[in-house]
N, C-alpha and C positions, 0 to 999 in steps of 0.2 A: 504494500500499499504505500503511495505516495506520502510524503511528509504533511503536505497540507491537509490532505485528507485525514491523515492520523490526529493531527492536530485539533482539527473540526470535531472527530470522535472524542478526544479527551476532554475538551472544553465542554461539549455538551453533556458528557458523563459527570463531570464536576458539578455543573450547574443543576443538573436533575437530581444527583444524589443530595445537594444541598436543599433542593426542594422539598424533596422526599423527606429528609431529615426534619426539616422545619414545619411540614404537616403533620409529624407524628409526633414531635416534641413538644408542641403546645399543650400546656396542663390547664391552664385558665380557658374556660368556655369562649369568652370573649376573644381571645387570640386566636382560636380555631376558626372564627369568622374571617380573618384575614387570609385572603387568597394569596399564595405565594406563586408567581407564574414565571417560567423561563421564556425567553423571548430570543429566538434565533433567526437570525438573518444572514443565511449562508452566501447570499448573491454578493453581500458586502462585507462578509465574515466580523459582523457585530454579533455578541452575545451578552445578554443582560438577564437579571432576575429584578423582577418588579413585586411590590406588595400592594394589595390593594383591598379595601375593606373598611368596616365600621366597628369601632369598639364603643359601645355605650353611645355617646353624642359627639365622638371625634372619628374623623376621617383620616385613616392611614393609608397614604398613597406614595410610592417613591421607589426609586431605583436604590437595591442594595447591593448589586454586583455589576460589574460592567468589564467585558473581556472582549478584545479585538484581536484579529489575526492578520497581519501585514506582511505582504511579500510582493516583489517584483515577478517572481516566478514560483511555481509549486514548492522548489525545493530549497528557496531560501526564506521560508516562511518563519515569522516570529510571533510568540503570543504576547501581547502587550495586556498586562493586567492593569486597567486604568482606574478601576475603584473598587474597594472591598469593605463594604459597611456592616461586616460581620465579625464573628469571633473564629469563624473557619478560616484555615491558613489555605488559600486556594493555591498559593505559589508551590507550597509543600506538597498538595497532592497532585499537582503537575508533575513537579520533580518525580515523585513516587511512581507516577505512570511511565517515566523514562525521558521524559522532556529535558535536554541538558540546560544548564545555565545560561549559557551563551544564545540560547533561542527564547529565552525569558525577558522581558522588558518590564521594569517596575514603573508604568507610566504616571503612577501617582506621585512619583518622586521628580522634582525639578531636574532637567537634563544635566545641570551642573554638580547634581549629588550623585546622579546614577554611576559615575566614574568611581566612585568610593565604595560601591557595592560589588558583590561578585557576578553580577548579573549584567545581561547585554545593556548597551548604552542606547540603542533605538537605531 
């Protein structure tokens, strides 16, 4: 399987696993009313998780994870973790699946800071 297709699969697995975990982990009944939805845009290689629902009188809606895959060809793909508003270690899960550090970009860090990490610059 080519690199881009493999990375797409890994990203979808990580986001789907998180959504399943979140749906099953909610103890409070009002928290179970919050939908946790993965959004996959393979045409543009943008992947996200959005929450949507109501708890008593308050609306909960927002982006809680965002990952992009950027490449100029299928074999030079890099996974950009743009945002992680959860306690789940998305980067570690991708590493555990075999994604090398040089193919992971911590997009939530300013470009000047990325050079001080073990990960790709972008």
